[in-house]
N, C-alpha and C positions, 0 to 999 in steps of 0.2 A: 416135424413136432417137438425137435432141437431138445434140451435137456430138462423139460421142466418133467417134472416129478410128482408123486406122492409115496410116503411111507407109510409103508402098514407094520404095526406090532403088536405082534401077540407073543404074550410072554418073554421069553427067552429070544425069540427067532424073529427074524427082518430081513421083510424083500424090497426091491424098488421097482416099484409096479408104474409103468409107463402112465401114462395121462393125459385123455384126448384133448385136444386143443378146443374142443366147441363142446364137451362135455366134464359136468363139475361129481358127476357121483365116480365113484370109485370100482377100476377095475375086480370081476372078480381073481382070485389069489388062487395063480397055475403056475406050472414049476418054467414055461416056456413064455409066458404070455408077453406076447406081440413078439413072438420071436425073438426076446432077448437074450443072449446068450455072454457067456465071459467075454467071447472073443470079440461085441458091442460095447459091451461095457464093462471094462477093466475096473472101474471102481466099484467094489462087491464091499458096501457097509458090514462091520462084525458087528457083534452083538453087545460090544464095550461098551459104544457109541450112542445108543439107540435112545429115540426121545424118549422123555415119560410119561408118555401119552398115545394114547390108541393109534391116534390117525392125526398125521402131521402133512397139513399142505406144503410142498415146496415146489421153488420154482429155479431157473438158471439166472444167474445173475444180469440177462443183456440189457433186460426192460427198467431195468433200476441205473444202470451205469448209465444206460442213453439218457434216461431222467436225470439223473443227477453231473450229469457234462452239459445237460442243457442248462440247467439255472445256472452253475459256476458260469457257463459261454453271458448269457444274460445279463446277471450282477456282473460280469467286468464289462460288457457293451454298454451298460446303464453310469456307470463310473462317469465317461467323459462327461455325461448330462450336467456334472455341478460343475465344469469351465463351460461358464457363458462366453457369449461374445460380450464384448467391453460397449459400451454408451460412449464414443469420446468426439472433443473437438479438433478441428485438422490441426494437425501437427503434434495433436497428443495423446497419440498411439500407442507407441512405446511404454512411456509412464502410464499410463492402462493398464498395460499390458503386464508390466511388471509387478502392480499393484494387487496383480490377482495370484501371484507368490505362494498364497496358503493350500488355492485350490489345486494348483500342479501338485505340491508337495503329498496332498488328501490323494489325486487322483493316484499318482506313483507307489505310495505306501500300498494304497488297498488292493491296486494293481498286482504287487508282487506279494503281496498276505494270500488275497485269494488263491494266485496262481501257485503259492504254498500248498494251502490245504487243498489245490486240486491234486495234486503232486499226493500229497500223504492221503486223497480217498482212493487214487489210481493203486498206492501200493497196498492199500489195506485188500480193495476189492480184486488184487491179484493173486489173494491166498483164498479167495473166498468162489465155492464150485456152486452151491445152492444159498437162497434165501426163502426165511419164512416170517412171519407176521412179524415178527417180535425186533428182525434185523430190519425190516423197510420203515418202522415207526423208526427206530434209533437213527437209521439214516433219515429220516425227512426231519427230526432235531436236528440233525448235524448239517442239514439245509439249508435250517430257517436260518441257527445262529452263523451262517457261515453270510447268508445273504444279507445281517443286518452288521456286519465288520465296516461298509464302507461310512457306514452315518453318524457312528462318533469317532473317523476318522476326522470325517471332515469337521464335524462338530469342534475337533478336540484341537486341528490344525487353526482353523480361525479365531478360537478364545485366543492361544498363546500369540496368534495378529495382534488381537487387541491391548492384549496387557494386560488386562484386567484379573487380577490377583482370584476374585470371588469366582469368576467366571469359568478362570482357568482351572479352579478347583472343580464346578461341578463340570466339567468336560475329563478332567482327568478320572474321578469319579464314574461319570457314565462309559468310558473307553473301558474302565476295570471289570465294569458290572457286564457289559457284554463279552469280553473277552473271556472272562471265569464264566460265562453261562455256556461260550463256543467249548468252552475245551471241557468241563461237566456233558456238553453232548456225544462229544469224542470216546467221553469215559464210557457213556451205555454201550454205545457201538461195540468198545474194548472188550465191555464188561457181556455182552449179551454174546460175542466170537469167544470169547473166554467159556463158559459154561453151555455153546449150543457148538461140541466139536464136529456135529455130525455135519453142519454146513462148507465143513474148510476144503481146503485140497487135503492129496494124501500127502503130499511133500512134505507140510507146514508143521513143525516142532509144537506138540501141546503147548508150552509152554511160551509159545510168541506171544500171544497176546494178552496173557496173565501181565505178563515184563510191561505191552507198552502201556495196560493201565498206571504203569509208574510214570511216563512221559506224559500225561494228562493233569493226573493228582501234580503233579511240579506245575502245571500249568495252572491250574487254579491257585494253589497256594502262590504262588509269584502274579497273579494281576491281582490279589488281597492284598498283599503286601503292595506294591506299585500304589495302590488307590489307598491305602492308610498312609503311606511316604506322600504321596504328594497330594493330599488333606492336610497333613499337621505340617511337614516339612515344604515342600515348594517343586509344584508340578513339574517343573523342568528335571526334580531328580525322577520322577516317575516315568520319562519317556527314556531310560536308558534300560529300563524294564521292558518296557514296551517294546522296543527297537532288536532286543537282544533276542525275544523269547520267538517270533518269525524265523528269525536267524538259525537258532536250534531247530525249531522244527523242519527246517529244509535241511539243514544239515543229517537229525536224523527219519527223513522221510522214509529210506524204506525198514525205518525198525530202528530203537533201540541201541540192539544189539548189531542189527547191520548197516553200522554205517562204512564210507569210502572207507577212510580209513582203516577200520574194525577188517573191512573185509579186505585189505591189503597187507594188513601184518599178520592175519593166520596164513593168505594164501602163502606169504613169505617163511612162515616156519613149520609151514607143512612138504616145502619144497625139497627134493634129497639134494644133499650137500656134493 
């Protein structure tokens, strides 16, 4: 049966009732439904994080995580399609291969960016126990935005190679727009987990996901700034922001306050002298 369940809320009381995989009806509320006991399910929701609606259908995160991992894997696999086999005359293969350098740069940039997004996604759902409809929708939006990342990356790389100022400006604006949409998707995901605390594991700090929203807001703001700088001044200046943001999200993939440096400093300050 796994962890799939439905929360039943009446007044100030709420109990966790197992839900059959083959039935969509709510089981009668009994004290020992399906033999559920404190020993078998140590996580008993309290009334403080009760959902504000009478019936909330919750599921475990296994299918959501498997589906998301598949999307990330397919997206990364399809990146190599941008690197085409060059047509060449005998003796000119090296020249043709070198001429495709923008494709190589776009492939590597997209690969590592998708990889960083996956690391952030994994870290988020390591703290999530249940999923509801709003979380599924927010996750789909996040996957949509992530799958779009390789497209503006390839366009920007090619435009910079051709050295046409107008084309480069358009490419920078496109990249900034899609990057901003991706950060908005993460902001929505963090917001859902901030207001639906009953989806989280017991050990998660209630302030964790509210603080994570700052990371997403920062990304939206910096992508907007990068787009304006690239449009008004020079596209190459915007690249500094575009390259810095994935590095920032990679460093903070475990959370804004859970970077490796902060964890090491925290441990050092708590060690007995």
